[in-house]
N, C-alpha and C positions, 0 to 999 in steps of 0.2 A: 629251351628247357622242356622236358617231357611233362605231360600231365599225369600226376600220380596221386593216389589216395592212400590214406592211412586207416588201419583198422586193427582190431584185436585178432591175434592168430587163433586158429582152431586146430583140432586134431587132423583136419584134412590138409593142413599145410605142412605136416611133418616131413614128408618126403622132399618137398621143395626146400624147406629150411635146411635139411641136411646137405642137399646139393649145393645150396648157396654157401653154407659154411665151408665145405670142402673147396669151393671155387675161390673163396676169399682168404683162407688161411692154410698154411702148411704145417703149423704147430699150434698147440694150445687150442685145439678144436673142441667144440661142444659135441658130445656124442648124441646119437639118436635117442638113447635112453635118457640123457640129460634133458633134451628138448621135450621129451614126453613128460618127464617129471615136472618141468616148469609149466607146461601147458595145463597140468592137472592141479597146479597150486593157485588157488583163487586169490591169495593175497598179492602175488606178484603180477607183473604185466609183461606180455610178450606182444609188442606192437610190430606190425609188418607194413611195408610200403609196396603198393602195386602200381605198375605202369602198363597200360594196354593189356590188362589181365594177367600180367606176369609178375611174380613176387621178386622184387629187386632190392629189398633191404629189410632189416629187422633191428629192433632194439629191445633188449631184455633188461627189465628193471626189477630189482629185488627190493621188497618192502620189509624192513626190520619189524618184528613183532614187539621187541622190547624197547625200541627207541623211536624217535621221530625222524629217523634217517631213511633215505632211499639211495639206491646204488645202481648205476648203469653197469651191469655185470658184463654185458657183451653188446657190441653193435657192429653191423656189417652192411655194406652197400656193394651191389654188383659192380665189378671193375668197369663195366661199360658206362655206368652212370655216375661215377665219382666226379666230384667237382661241380655237380649240377644242383646242389641244394638238398639232396635227399637226406644226407646225414644230419644236417641242421634241423630239418623239419621233424625227423625222428626224435632228436634230443628235445626239441621244444614240446612235442607231444608227450614225451616221457615226463617232462617237468610238470606239465599241466595235470596229468593223471596222478602224479605223486602228490602234488599240492592238494588236489581234490580229496586225496586219501588222508590228508592231514599231516603229510611229511613236510618238515621245515627245510631240510638241507638235502641236496643231491650230491652224491660223491661218485667218483669213477677213478679208474686206473688207466694209464696209457703208457705204451713203450716210450722210453726216453729218446729214442731215435725216430719216432713217428712225428716228424715236424708238421705234416699236414693236419693231423688230428689235434696236436697241441695248439696250433694256431687257431683252429676252429673253436676249441674249448675256451681259449683266452678271449676270442672275439665275442663269444656268447656270455662272457662274464665270469668264467671259472678262474679260480686262483689256486696255485699249487700250495699245499700245506704239508707235504711229506714225500717220502720215497720208500718204496719197497725194494730191497736189494735181492738179487737172485730170484726174481719173481716168476719169470717165464721158464719154459722147458729148456731153452737154450741158455739159461742163466742170465738173461737180460734183466735190466732194472725197470721198474715201473714207477712213474711219477703219479702222485695222488693229487687229485683236484677236487674242489668242492665249490658249490654255489648255493646261496640261500634262494629258495624257490617259493616260500610262502610269505606273503606280505599282507599286512592289515589294511583293510579298506576303511578309511576314516568315516565316521557317521556322526549324526547329531546327538547320539546317545551319550557320548563323552566329549569333554572339551578337547580341542585340537592343541597338542603340546608341541611348541617349537623345539628344534634340536640345537644344542650347543655342546661342542666337544671340549673336553678338558684340555688345557694347554700345558700342563705340567704332570709329572708322574704322581703327585701327591694331592691333587685338587679335584678328585672325582666328586667329593661331597659338595663343594661350592658349585661345580658345574651342574650337578643334579638339582641343587636348590635353585639355581638361576633358571633352569628350564621350568620348574614348578611355578616360580614367581612370574616368569614371562607369560605363562599360560593365563594368568589372572590379571595381568597388567601389561598392555602393549608397550608402555613406556619403560618397563624394566630393562636396564642396560644388559646386553649380552656381550660383555667385553672381558678381556683378560684382566684389566684393572679391577673390575668388579669381582671377578673370580678370586684374585689375590687378596682383595680387601676382606672378603668373606672368610678366606682361609686364615688370615691373620686373626680374625675375631673368633673363629670356631675351632682352631687347631688344639689338639690335646698335648702339644709340645713334643712328646715322645711317642713313638710306636714303631715296633720292629726296628728296621735300620733306616737311616736317612731322615728326611723331614717327617714330622708327625702328621697324621691325618686328622680328620675332623670327626667329632662325635655328635650324637643326636642332640645333646643339650646345647652345644655351641651353634649348631645349624638352626635349631628352633629359635634361639635368641637372635641370630642374624636375620631370620625372616621377620620376627617381631619388630626388631629395630628398624626395619624398612617399611613398617606400616601394615604388615600382613597378620592375619590371624594365624596361630600356630599351636599345634599340640604335639607332644612327643610320647611315643610308646616304647618302653624299654623293659625288657623281661627281667632285669636284675637291678638291684640298688648298689650304690657305691661307685668308686672310680672304675671306669671301663678300661680294658686293654692292658691292665697291669701285668697280665701273664705274658705279654709280648716283649717285656723288658726284664733284664736280670738285675740291673743295678738298683740297690735300695734307694739311692739318691733319686734316681729317675722315677721309681715307684712313688716316692714322697712328692715329687713334682706333679705327677699325675693326680694324686690325691688333692693337692692344693688347687690345681686347675679345676677339678671337679667341685670342690667346695666353692670356688669362685662362681662357677656356672650356676650352682644351686642358689647362691645368694642373689645373683642377678635375675634368675627366673622368678624368685620370690617377689621381685619388684614389678612383675609383669602379670598379664592375664593368661600366660601360657599354661595350658592344661598338661600336667605331667602324669602319665599313667605307668605304673610298674607292672604292666601286663604286655604280652605279645599282641601285635595288631593282627587280627584275623583277616583272611582273604575276603570274607563277607563284609567286614568293616572297610576294607580298601575299596571294594566295589561300591559300597554305599557312599563313601566319600567322593568318588569320581562322579557318581550320579548327582551329587549335591554341588558339583562344581569345584570341589577341593582336590588337591593333587598330592598323593603320597610319594615320599622319597624314602627308599628302603635300603638298609644295609644288607648286603649279600656276601656269601662266600663263593668265589669263582672257581673253587677246586674242581667241581664237576664240569665246568665249562672250558677252562684253560690250564688246569693243574697249578694255579697260583694260590698261595695261602694268604694273600694279602686281603684284608676286608675292603669292600668296594661298594660305593653308593651308586644307585641307579634311580631313575624316575619311572613310576608306574603310570602308563598312559591309558590303558584300556584292559578290560577283562571280558572274555566270552566263555562259552561252555567248555572249551578245551584249553585255552591259553591265557596266560598273563602277558601283556605286551609291554615291553620296557624300552625306554631310551637309555642306552648304555653310553656314557660320555667318553669312554676310552676307545680310541681308534688306533689299532696297531698297523701303521703304514708299512712297517718292515715286512709284514706278511701279506701285504696287498689289500688290507681292509679299507673300506671307504665309508663315508657317512651313511650310504644306503644300507650297509651291513648292520648298523647299530641303531637305526630308527625303527620303532615299533617292532622290536625283536621279540618273536613269539617264543615263550617258554611254557612247556607243558606244565599244567597245574601240579601234577605229582612231583615233577622236578623242582618247580618253584618252592614247594613246601620244604624241600631239602636244602635248597641254596639260600633261602631267606633266613639264615641263621649262621652265626660265625663262632668258631671254636669247637672243641671236642667234648671236654668233660661236662661243662655247663654252657651249652651253646647260647650265645647272645642273640636276641632278636631285637632289632631297633628300627624305628621308623619315625619320620616327621611328616605330619600332614599340614600342608600349607593351605590356608583359606583366604578368602577375599580380603582386600584392604579394609582396615577398620574405619 
């Protein structure tokens, strides 16, 4: 394997980059003008590989100004050095630089018949999430791949939160609560049986279609009944999720369940706040060793309108880090994709509410055993 170095491209590389581009591609080539424009764009990265003083590869990474996404727009390796690790090192360097720039996910497109590149990206942990039809000049299709590149480094500042994935479509709330309780007590069971027990205690009975989900009142009660301190922060009074069902009979059931929750909470020391939980209060709770469980809308994340519970694990200057209990194995997600998931604070303020007209903000903070 040749000894090669990676560095940022400069204007002096312009002629060589054009030569390499013409040597590697017969269609969809970047023009000299395009290279010059990307070299002059401080937000983007144009990384080159050199071997024995010769430029043998490049990777062009675009950094979105509006999102936390980065994109490998183009990558090329001299034909004489393919299969010798140059492409892999370029991708890894691109990921590191994008992560340092605060990007969460790296995306790229690759021809559906480029098996070598596809195998490389899969080996590096990329998963396909879509297809662009008629993408290339010859009308070829492009496969879309992505990989999470920014990961939280656990510190003593916040408690370490164990991860537990939900095992049913309707038990995100119990799974999120289990993670919070297990943070505070190593003896807390992380089992499907415990997950379903909590769901039976905390379910609203009806919600959208299928099995009912869990509300903040029920989850707070479940934590309290297991010996933990608990408080609930809910931005509105009355029965929740009534607008998700049409039947008057179902609405009445939701009201009766809500009345039952309020009665039971009245027999406990649970603090019930009819105010939204602020980001500052979440961070303060974490510093005090308590763990917030938050209701979010995942519309901006995966275009789903179903309310979803997650566990807040840490907060820094840029991100709120979540344990998301839902793993979509059908699209190739793994546990690593859903642990300490960084969400931009601006995005978090938008997703930490559910509904349109009067968005619901709901949270449960789990404290130490009483």
